[in-house]
FIPAFI-282701 format. One record per residue (C-alpha): x negated, y negated, z negated. Coordinates in steps of 0.05 Angstrom, whole numbers, plus 32768, in hexadecimal, padded with zeros to 4 digits. Layout:
! residues N
XYZ/...
! end
This chain:
! residues 249
800080008000/7FE27FBE8016/7FDA7F867FE4/7FE67F3F7FFB/7FA87F127FFA/7FD37ED47FF6/7FC67EAB7FB7/7FFF7EA67F87/80237E637F8C/801B7E377F50/80587E0E7F3E/80617DD67F0C/808C7DD37ECD/80CB7DAD7EDE/80E57D947E9B/80AA7D6B7E81/80987D517EC6/80E17D3C7ECF/80D87D0D7E93/80967CF47EB1/80B67CE77EF4/80EF7CC17ED1/80BC7C967EAD/80997C897EEF/80DB7C767F0F/80E87C457ED6/80A57C247EE1/80B27C1E7F2B/80F87C037F1D/80D97BCE7EEF/80AD7BB67F29/80E77BB17F59/81117B8E7F24/80DA7B5A7F1A/80D57B4F7F65/81207B427F68/811E7B147F2B/81437B437EFC/81117B3C7EC3/813C7B537E8A/814C7B957EAD/81027B9B7EC0/80E97B977E78/81207BC47E5D/810E7BFC7E8E/80C57BF67E77/80DD7C077E31/81067C407E4E/80C67C597E6F/80A57C587E2B/80DB7C857E0E/80D77CB67E48/808B7CB67E44/80907CC97DFB/80C07D017E0A/809A7D257E42/80607D397E16/808D7D507DDD/80B97D777E0D/807C7D997E2B/80627DAD7DE6/80A77DC47DCE/80B27DEF7E0C/80697E057E11/80647DE87E58/80257DBF7E51/7FF87DBE7E8F/7FBD7D987EAA/7FE87D827EE4/801B7D657EB4/7FE67D407E8E/7FC97D207ECD/800E7D107EE9/80217CEF7EA7/7FE27CC47EA9/7FF17CAD7EF0/80397C9D7EDD/80217C757EA1/7FF47C4C7ECE/80317C367EF6/80627C2E7EBC/80337C0E7E89/7FFB7BF27EB4/80167BD97EF6/805F7BCC7EE3/80527B9D7EA8/801E7B777ED0/804E7B6F7F0A/80877B597EDD/805B7B267EB9/80417B0B7EFB/80867B047F1A/80A37AE57EDA/806F7AAF7ECD/80277ABE7EDE/80337AAF7F28/803C7A667F16/7FF47A637EFC/7FD57A747F40/7F947A9B7F3F/7F927A9A7EF3/7FD57ABE7EF1/7FC57AF67F22/7F817B007F02/7FA37B0B7EBF/7FD37B3D7EDE/7F9A7B617F00/7F717B637EC0/7FAC7B837E9B/7FB87BB77ED2/7F6E7BC87ED5/7F687BCE7E8A/7FA37BFD7E8B/7F817C297EBE/7F407C297E96/7F657C387E55/7F877C757E74/7F467C8E7E94/7F227C887E51/7F5B7CAD7E2E/7F587CE67E61/7F0E7CEE7E57/7F107CEB7E0A/7F527D0C7DF9/7F327D507DEA/7EFD7D347DBB/7F1D7CF67D9D/7F3C7CF47D57/7F867D027D63/7F9A7CD57D29/7F827C967D4E/7F827C757D92/7F447C517DA9/7F607C117DC6/7FA97BFD7DC9/7FD27C337DEC/7FED7C1E7E30/80377C267E1C/802C7BF87DE0/80087BC57E0C/80417BC87E3E/80727BBE7E05/804E7B7E7DF0/80527B617E37/80997B787E44/80B07B657DFE/80957B1E7E05/80B87B147E48/80F87B327E2C/80F87B007DF2/80EC7AC67E22/81247ADC7E50/81557AEC7E18/814B7AA97DF5/81457A847E38/81017A687E27/80DD7A4B7E63/80A77A197E72/805C7A167E74/80547A2D7E2B/807A7A6D7E3A/80507A797E78/800F7A707E52/802C7A9E7E1D/80357AD77E4E/7FEF7AC87E68/7FD37AD27E22/7FFD7B107E12/7FEC7B317E55/7FA27B247E50/7F9B7B377E06/7FC47B767E0F/7F977B8C7E48/7F587B7E7E21/7F737BA37DE4/7F7D7BE17E0F/7F337BE57E20/7F1A7BD07DDB/7EFD7BFF7DA7/7F317BEB7D74/7F527C277D52/7F9D7C307D4F/7FC87C637D2B/7FE27C967D5D/80187CAF7D2D/800E7CF57D4A/80067D117D04/804D7CFD7CF1/807B7D397CE6/80C17D277CFE/80DD7D6B7CEB/80C97D687CA1/80ED7D497C66/80E37D007C55/80F77CD57C18/813D7CB87C1A/81217C717C1C/81027C807C60/81477C8B7C7F/815E7C497C61/81227C257C7F/812F7C447CC3/81787C2E7CBF/81647BE77CB0/81327BE67CEA/81687BFF7D19/81977BC97D00/81637B937D0D/81577BAF7D53/81A27BAD7D60/81A67B647D4A/816C7B4A7D73/814D7B817D9E/811A7B577DC6/80FE7B317D8A/80FB7B6C7D5A/80DB7B9A7D8D/80A77B667DA2/80957B547D5A/80907B9E7D49/805E7BAC7D80/80397B6B7D70/80317B847D28/80197BC77D42/7FE67BA47D6F/7FCC7B7D7D33/7FCB7BBB7D07/7F927BD77D30/7F657B9E7D18/7F747BAF7CCF/7F6C7BFA7CDA/7F297BF17CFE/7F0F7BC27CC8/7F227BF57C92/7F027C2F7CB8/7EC17C077CC1/7EC27BF57C77/7ECB7C3F7C64/7E927C537C92/7E637C1F7C73/7E777C367C2D/7E697C7F7C3E/7E267C6C7C5F/7E127C437C22/7E257C7B7BF2/7DFB7CAC7C1C/7DBF7C7D7C1B/7DC47C737BD0/7DC97CBD7BC2/
! end
């Protein structure tokens, strides 16, 4: 009986890649929304892309469908949704009025997003899972999208608002490629028991988000971006203390 020499076809896992494709579509939709001047829709779908991006990895782990293809596809989708899309939205909303300075800021952000994702892909097997090195691209995208959402929601315009998006876009990009440490929250156990007060705090946060979604979300990610400075300072202080103790011993 002859055996076929044809190589076995290798497929891809549908479920996690479906979430990744949905996140990619959201990023693409944000770009088209910005082009058509629908800025509120554009920033909202960037946040939808964040939710979908968080789900694809969890779904892959829960269903044991992780693959190298899925990891690479997820990275490419992130580049569109959290690298190119926020830069395009920021440029269309206000950076375009600044001429060369505006498109350079958008380009810097998009490039930093690409560099951040490339560094993560190289280091993800050896890096400490508890921390991110540099601001994660979804959080950086949330800063840019959140700022624009606040400006649109409160109908704030003018040169001050434009220079504000210039500062937020540039700083968010630079934070992505910095060596500042951020909590990854990957060690959190969402299936375990928590104190009752935690549920109360979550309820209050959800209530605040319901009252003023753009402002609360933007401030939340702004606090997270600043928390990296505090965390990095504490880690450096601990390292110096350990080194000093070792030298004194």
